[in-house]
The first five atom37 places (N, CA, C, CB, O) and aatype in JSON, in Angstrom:
{
  "aatype": [20, 20, 20, 20, 20, 20, 20, 20, 20, 20, 20, 20, 20, 20, 20, 20, 20, 20, 20, 20, 20, 20, 20, 20, 20, 20, 20, 20, 20, 20, 20, 20, 20, 20, 20, 20, 20, 20, 20, 20, 20, 20, 20, 20, 20, 20, 20, 20, 20, 20, 20, 20, 20, 20, 20, 20, 20, 20, 20, 20, 20, 20, 20, 20, 20, 20],
  "atom_mask": [
    [1, 1, 1, 1, 1],
    [1, 1, 1, 1, 1],
    [1, 1, 1, 1, 1],
    [1, 1, 1, 1, 1],
    [1, 1, 1, 1, 1],
    [1, 1, 1, 1, 1],
    [1, 1, 1, 1, 1],
    [1, 1, 1, 1, 1],
    [1, 1, 1, 1, 1],
    [1, 1, 1, 1, 1],
    [1, 1, 1, 1, 1],
    [1, 1, 1, 1, 1],
    [1, 1, 1, 1, 1],
    [1, 1, 1, 1, 1],
    [1, 1, 1, 1, 1],
    [1, 1, 1, 1, 1],
    [1, 1, 1, 1, 1],
    [1, 1, 1, 1, 1],
    [1, 1, 1, 1, 1],
    [1, 1, 1, 1, 1],
    [1, 1, 1, 1, 1],
    [1, 1, 1, 1, 1],
    [1, 1, 1, 1, 1],
    [1, 1, 1, 1, 1],
    [1, 1, 1, 1, 1],
    [1, 1, 1, 1, 1],
    [1, 1, 1, 1, 1],
    [1, 1, 1, 1, 1],
    [1, 1, 1, 1, 1],
    [1, 1, 1, 1, 1],
    [1, 1, 1, 1, 1],
    [1, 1, 1, 1, 1],
    [1, 1, 1, 1, 1],
    [1, 1, 1, 1, 1],
    [1, 1, 1, 1, 1],
    [1, 1, 1, 1, 1],
    [1, 1, 1, 1, 1],
    [1, 1, 1, 1, 1],
    [1, 1, 1, 1, 1],
    [1, 1, 1, 1, 1],
    [1, 1, 1, 1, 1],
    [1, 1, 1, 1, 1],
    [1, 1, 1, 1, 1],
    [1, 1, 1, 1, 1],
    [1, 1, 1, 1, 1],
    [1, 1, 1, 1, 1],
    [1, 1, 1, 1, 1],
    [1, 1, 1, 1, 1],
    [1, 1, 1, 1, 1],
    [1, 1, 1, 1, 1],
    [1, 1, 1, 1, 1],
    [1, 1, 1, 1, 1],
    [1, 1, 1, 1, 1],
    [1, 1, 1, 1, 1],
    [1, 1, 1, 1, 1],
    [1, 1, 1, 1, 1],
    [1, 1, 1, 1, 1],
    [1, 1, 1, 1, 1],
    [1, 1, 1, 1, 1],
    [1, 1, 1, 1, 1],
    [1, 1, 1, 1, 1],
    [1, 1, 1, 1, 1],
    [1, 1, 1, 1, 1],
    [1, 1, 1, 1, 1],
    [1, 1, 1, 1, 1],
    [1, 1, 1, 1, 1]
  ],
  "atom_positions": [
    [[0.83, -1.17, 0.0], [0.0, 0.0, 0.0], [0.88, 1.25, 0.0], [-0.95, -0.01, 1.2], [0.76, 2.07, 0.91]],
    [[1.74, 1.41, -0.97], [2.61, 2.58, -0.97], [1.83, 3.88, -1.22], [3.68, 2.43, -2.03], [1.03, 3.98, -2.15]],
    [[2.09, 4.85, -0.37], [1.48, 6.17, -0.51], [2.38, 7.17, 0.2], [0.02, 6.21, 0.07], [2.97, 6.86, 1.23]],
    [[2.48, 8.36, -0.35], [3.29, 9.4, 0.28], [2.56, 10.08, 1.42], [3.72, 10.43, -0.74], [3.19, 10.74, 2.24]],
    [[1.23, 9.94, 1.49], [0.46, 10.64, 2.51], [-0.26, 9.72, 3.48], [-0.53, 11.54, 1.86], [-0.49, 10.08, 4.63]],
    [[-0.63, 8.53, 3.01], [-1.44, 7.63, 3.83], [-0.62, 6.41, 4.2], [-2.73, 7.2, 3.08], [-0.09, 5.7, 3.35]],
    [[-0.53, 6.18, 5.5], [0.26, 5.07, 6.02], [-0.54, 3.78, 6.1], [0.82, 5.42, 7.39], [-0.03, 2.71, 5.79]],
    [[-1.81, 3.89, 6.52], [-2.61, 2.68, 6.72], [-4.1, 2.99, 6.55], [-2.34, 2.09, 8.12], [-4.57, 4.09, 6.82]],
    [[-4.81, 1.96, 6.09], [-6.26, 2.02, 5.93], [-6.84, 0.8, 6.63], [-6.69, 2.08, 4.41], [-6.38, -0.32, 6.41]],
    [[-7.85, 1.02, 7.47], [-8.52, -0.1, 8.13], [-10.03, 0.13, 8.03], [-8.06, -0.24, 9.64], [-10.52, 1.24, 8.27]],
    [[-10.75, -0.92, 7.67], [-12.2, -0.79, 7.51], [-12.91, -1.83, 8.35], [-12.6, -0.93, 6.04], [-12.6, -3.02, 8.27]],
    [[-13.86, -1.39, 9.17], [-14.71, -2.27, 9.97], [-16.07, -2.32, 9.28], [-14.84, -1.77, 11.47], [-16.88, -1.4, 9.41]],
    [[-16.31, -3.4, 8.55], [-17.54, -3.52, 7.76], [-18.78, -3.53, 8.65], [-17.5, -4.79, 6.91], [-19.81, -2.98, 8.26]],
    [[-18.7, -4.15, 9.82], [-19.84, -4.21, 10.72], [-20.29, -2.83, 11.18], [-19.5, -5.05, 11.92], [-21.49, -2.57, 11.33]],
    [[-19.33, -1.95, 11.41], [-19.63, -0.59, 11.86], [-19.61, 0.41, 10.71], [-18.64, -0.17, 12.94], [-19.97, 1.58, 10.9]],
    [[-19.19, -0.04, 9.53], [-19.02, 0.84, 8.37], [-18.13, 2.03, 8.72], [-20.39, 1.33, 7.84], [-18.41, 3.17, 8.35]],
    [[-17.04, 1.73, 9.45], [-16.1, 2.75, 9.89], [-14.76, 2.56, 9.2], [-15.94, 2.71, 11.42], [-14.19, 1.47, 9.22]],
    [[-14.27, 3.62, 8.61], [-12.99, 3.61, 7.91], [-12.0, 4.42, 8.73], [-13.13, 4.19, 6.47], [-12.23, 5.59, 9.01]],
    [[-10.9, 3.79, 9.1], [-9.86, 4.46, 9.86], [-8.67, 4.68, 8.95], [-9.46, 3.64, 11.13], [-8.15, 3.75, 8.34]],
    [[-8.25, 5.93, 8.86], [-7.14, 6.3, 7.99], [-6.02, 6.88, 8.85], [-7.6, 7.33, 6.89], [-6.22, 7.84, 9.59]],
    [[-4.84, 6.27, 8.73], [-3.65, 6.77, 9.42], [-2.76, 7.44, 8.38], [-2.9, 5.62, 10.17], [-2.38, 6.83, 7.38]],
    [[-2.42, 8.68, 8.64], [-1.56, 9.43, 7.73], [-0.1, 9.3, 8.15], [-1.98, 10.92, 7.69], [0.19, 8.98, 9.3]],
    [[0.81, 9.55, 7.23], [2.24, 9.44, 7.53], [2.66, 10.45, 8.6], [3.07, 9.64, 6.27], [3.7, 10.28, 9.23]],
    [[1.87, 11.48, 8.81], [2.14, 12.47, 9.85], [1.86, 11.91, 11.25], [1.31, 13.72, 9.62], [2.25, 12.5, 12.25]],
    [[1.17, 10.75, 11.3], [0.79, 10.17, 12.58], [-0.64, 10.47, 12.98], [1.72, 10.64, 13.64], [-1.15, 9.89, 13.93]],
    [[-1.3, 11.37, 12.27], [-2.69, 11.7, 12.59], [-3.59, 10.56, 12.11], [-3.12, 13.06, 11.94], [-3.38, 9.98, 11.06]],
    [[-4.62, 10.27, 12.93], [-5.54, 9.17, 12.65], [-6.96, 9.71, 12.67], [-5.37, 8.02, 13.69], [-7.38, 10.4, 13.6]],
    [[-7.7, 9.38, 11.62], [-9.09, 9.81, 11.51], [-9.99, 8.6, 11.26], [-9.26, 10.85, 10.38], [-9.63, 7.68, 10.54]],
    [[-11.16, 8.63, 11.89], [-12.17, 7.59, 11.64], [-13.37, 8.23, 10.96], [-12.6, 6.88, 12.98], [-13.93, 9.22, 11.45]],
    [[-13.74, 7.65, 9.82], [-14.87, 8.14, 9.02], [-16.03, 7.17, 9.17], [-14.47, 8.3, 7.51], [-15.83, 5.95, 9.16]],
    [[-17.23, 7.71, 9.31], [-18.4, 6.89, 9.63], [-19.36, 6.77, 8.45], [-19.13, 7.48, 10.81], [-19.44, 7.64, 7.59]],
    [[-20.08, 5.64, 8.45], [-21.09, 5.32, 7.43], [-20.49, 5.26, 6.02], [-22.21, 6.35, 7.47], [-21.1, 5.69, 5.05]],
    [[-19.27, 4.72, 5.96], [-18.59, 4.57, 4.67], [-19.05, 3.25, 4.06], [-17.02, 4.61, 4.84], [-18.97, 2.19, 4.69]],
    [[-19.52, 3.32, 2.83], [-20.0, 2.13, 2.14], [-18.82, 1.17, 1.86], [-20.71, 2.52, 0.82], [-17.71, 1.62, 1.58]],
    [[-19.07, -0.13, 1.94], [-18.0, -1.11, 1.67], [-17.36, -0.92, 0.3], [-18.55, -2.52, 1.79], [-16.16, -1.14, 0.14]],
    [[-18.15, -0.53, -0.68], [-17.62, -0.34, -2.03], [-16.59, 0.79, -2.07], [-18.74, -0.06, -3.01], [-15.61, 0.72, -2.81]],
    [[-16.83, 1.83, -1.28], [-15.9, 2.95, -1.22], [-14.61, 2.51, -0.54], [-16.53, 4.17, -0.47], [-13.52, 2.84, -1.01]],
    [[-14.72, 1.78, 0.55], [-13.53, 1.28, 1.25], [-12.72, 0.36, 0.35], [-13.92, 0.54, 2.54], [-11.49, 0.45, 0.32]],
    [[-13.38, -0.52, -0.38], [-12.68, -1.43, -1.3], [-11.97, -0.65, -2.4], [-13.66, -2.44, -1.91], [-10.83, -0.94, -2.74]],
    [[-12.66, 0.33, -2.97], [-12.06, 1.13, -4.04], [-10.86, 1.92, -3.51], [-13.12, 2.09, -4.65], [-9.88, 2.11, -4.22]],
    [[-10.95, 2.39, -2.28], [-9.84, 3.12, -1.65], [-8.62, 2.22, -1.53], [-10.26, 3.65, -0.27], [-7.5, 2.64, -1.83]],
    [[-8.83, 1.0, -1.1], [-7.73, 0.05, -0.93], [-6.98, -0.21, -2.24], [-8.25, -1.26, -0.38], [-5.75, -0.34, -2.23]],
    [[-7.7, -0.28, -3.34], [-7.06, -0.64, -4.61], [-6.71, 0.57, -5.48], [-7.95, -1.57, -5.38], [-6.17, 0.4, -6.57]],
    [[-7.03, 1.77, -5.01], [-6.76, 2.97, -5.8], [-5.27, 3.12, -6.08], [-7.29, 4.23, -5.07], [-4.43, 2.87, -5.2]],
    [[-4.94, 3.51, -7.29], [-3.54, 3.72, -7.66], [-2.94, 4.88, -6.87], [-3.42, 4.0, -9.17], [-1.78, 4.83, -6.48]],
    [[-3.75, 5.92, -6.62], [-3.31, 7.06, -5.83], [-4.24, 7.18, -4.62], [-3.3, 8.38, -6.68], [-5.37, 7.67, -4.74]],
    [[-3.75, 6.73, -3.47], [-4.56, 6.78, -2.25], [-4.9, 8.21, -1.87], [-3.83, 6.09, -1.09], [-6.04, 8.5, -1.48]],
    [[-3.94, 9.12, -1.97], [-4.18, 10.5, -1.6], [-5.23, 11.16, -2.48], [-2.9, 11.28, -1.69], [-6.1, 11.87, -1.98]],
    [[-5.16, 10.92, -3.78], [-6.14, 11.5, -4.7], [-7.53, 10.93, -4.42], [-5.73, 11.23, -6.17], [-8.51, 11.68, -4.38]],
    [[-7.62, 9.61, -4.23], [-8.91, 8.99, -3.94], [-9.47, 9.57, -2.65], [-8.76, 7.45, -3.82], [-10.65, 9.93, -2.59]],
    [[-8.64, 9.65, -1.62], [-9.09, 10.2, -0.34], [-9.66, 11.61, -0.53], [-7.94, 10.22, 0.67], [-10.74, 11.92, -0.03]],
    [[-8.94, 12.46, -1.24], [-9.38, 13.84, -1.42], [-10.68, 13.94, -2.21], [-8.31, 14.64, -2.13], [-11.52, 14.8, -1.92]],
    [[-10.87, 13.08, -3.19], [-12.05, 13.14, -4.03], [-13.27, 12.43, -3.46], [-11.74, 12.57, -5.37], [-14.4, 12.89, -3.63]],
    [[-13.05, 11.3, -2.77], [-14.17, 10.45, -2.41], [-14.44, 10.32, -0.91], [-13.95, 9.1, -2.96], [-15.5, 9.82, -0.52]],
    [[-13.51, 10.76, -0.07], [-13.69, 10.56, 1.38], [-13.68, 11.88, 2.14], [-12.61, 9.63, 1.93], [-14.62, 12.18, 2.87]],
    [[-12.64, 12.65, 1.97], [-12.54, 13.94, 2.69], [-13.75, 14.81, 2.35], [-11.21, 14.68, 2.33], [-14.12, 14.93, 1.18]],
    [[-14.33, 15.38, 3.34], [-15.5, 16.27, 3.21], [-16.77, 15.53, 2.76], [-15.2, 17.38, 2.23], [-17.77, 16.18, 2.44]],
    [[-16.75, 14.22, 2.72], [-17.93, 13.45, 2.32], [-18.57, 12.7, 3.48], [-17.55, 12.46, 1.24], [-19.76, 12.37, 3.42]],
    [[-17.82, 12.45, 4.54], [-18.3, 11.63, 5.67], [-18.01, 12.35, 6.98], [-17.64, 10.23, 5.66], [-17.05, 13.11, 7.1]],
    [[-18.85, 12.08, 7.96], [-18.61, 12.56, 9.32], [-17.38, 11.83, 9.84], [-19.86, 12.33, 10.25], [-17.18, 10.66, 9.53]],
    [[-16.56, 12.52, 10.63], [-15.33, 11.89, 11.11], [-14.96, 12.41, 12.49], [-14.18, 12.13, 10.12], [-15.45, 13.44, 12.94]],
    [[-14.07, 11.67, 13.13], [-13.44, 12.09, 14.38], [-11.94, 11.89, 14.2], [-13.98, 11.27, 15.61], [-11.5, 10.97, 13.52]],
    [[-11.17, 12.78, 14.82], [-9.73, 12.54, 14.9], [-9.47, 11.72, 16.16], [-8.92, 13.89, 14.92], [-9.95, 12.05, 17.24]],
    [[-8.72, 10.65, 16.0], [-8.42, 9.77, 17.13], [-7.08, 10.16, 17.73], [-8.42, 8.28, 16.7], [-6.17, 10.6, 17.02]],
    [[-6.95, 9.98, 19.02], [-5.69, 10.25, 19.7], [-4.93, 8.94, 19.83], [-5.94, 10.91, 21.11], [-5.44, 7.96, 20.37]],
    [[-3.71, 8.94, 19.33], [-2.91, 7.71, 19.34], [-2.37, 7.41, 20.71], [-1.77, 7.8, 18.35], [-1.67, 6.41, 20.9]]
  ]
}
């Protein structure tokens, strides 16, 4: 999962929660994310571009404290 901005992606299908860890160390959890969006994010050639277009500003989120 090479990306210059995103370190890790984790999806909980039961809760429809997508957790995104950035290389900066910041962690965000996005809610009510459809499984198809999470799957497409995982396989996207550019994780940062996909995130900016399809996730950021589209879902309610919380910043998690590591």
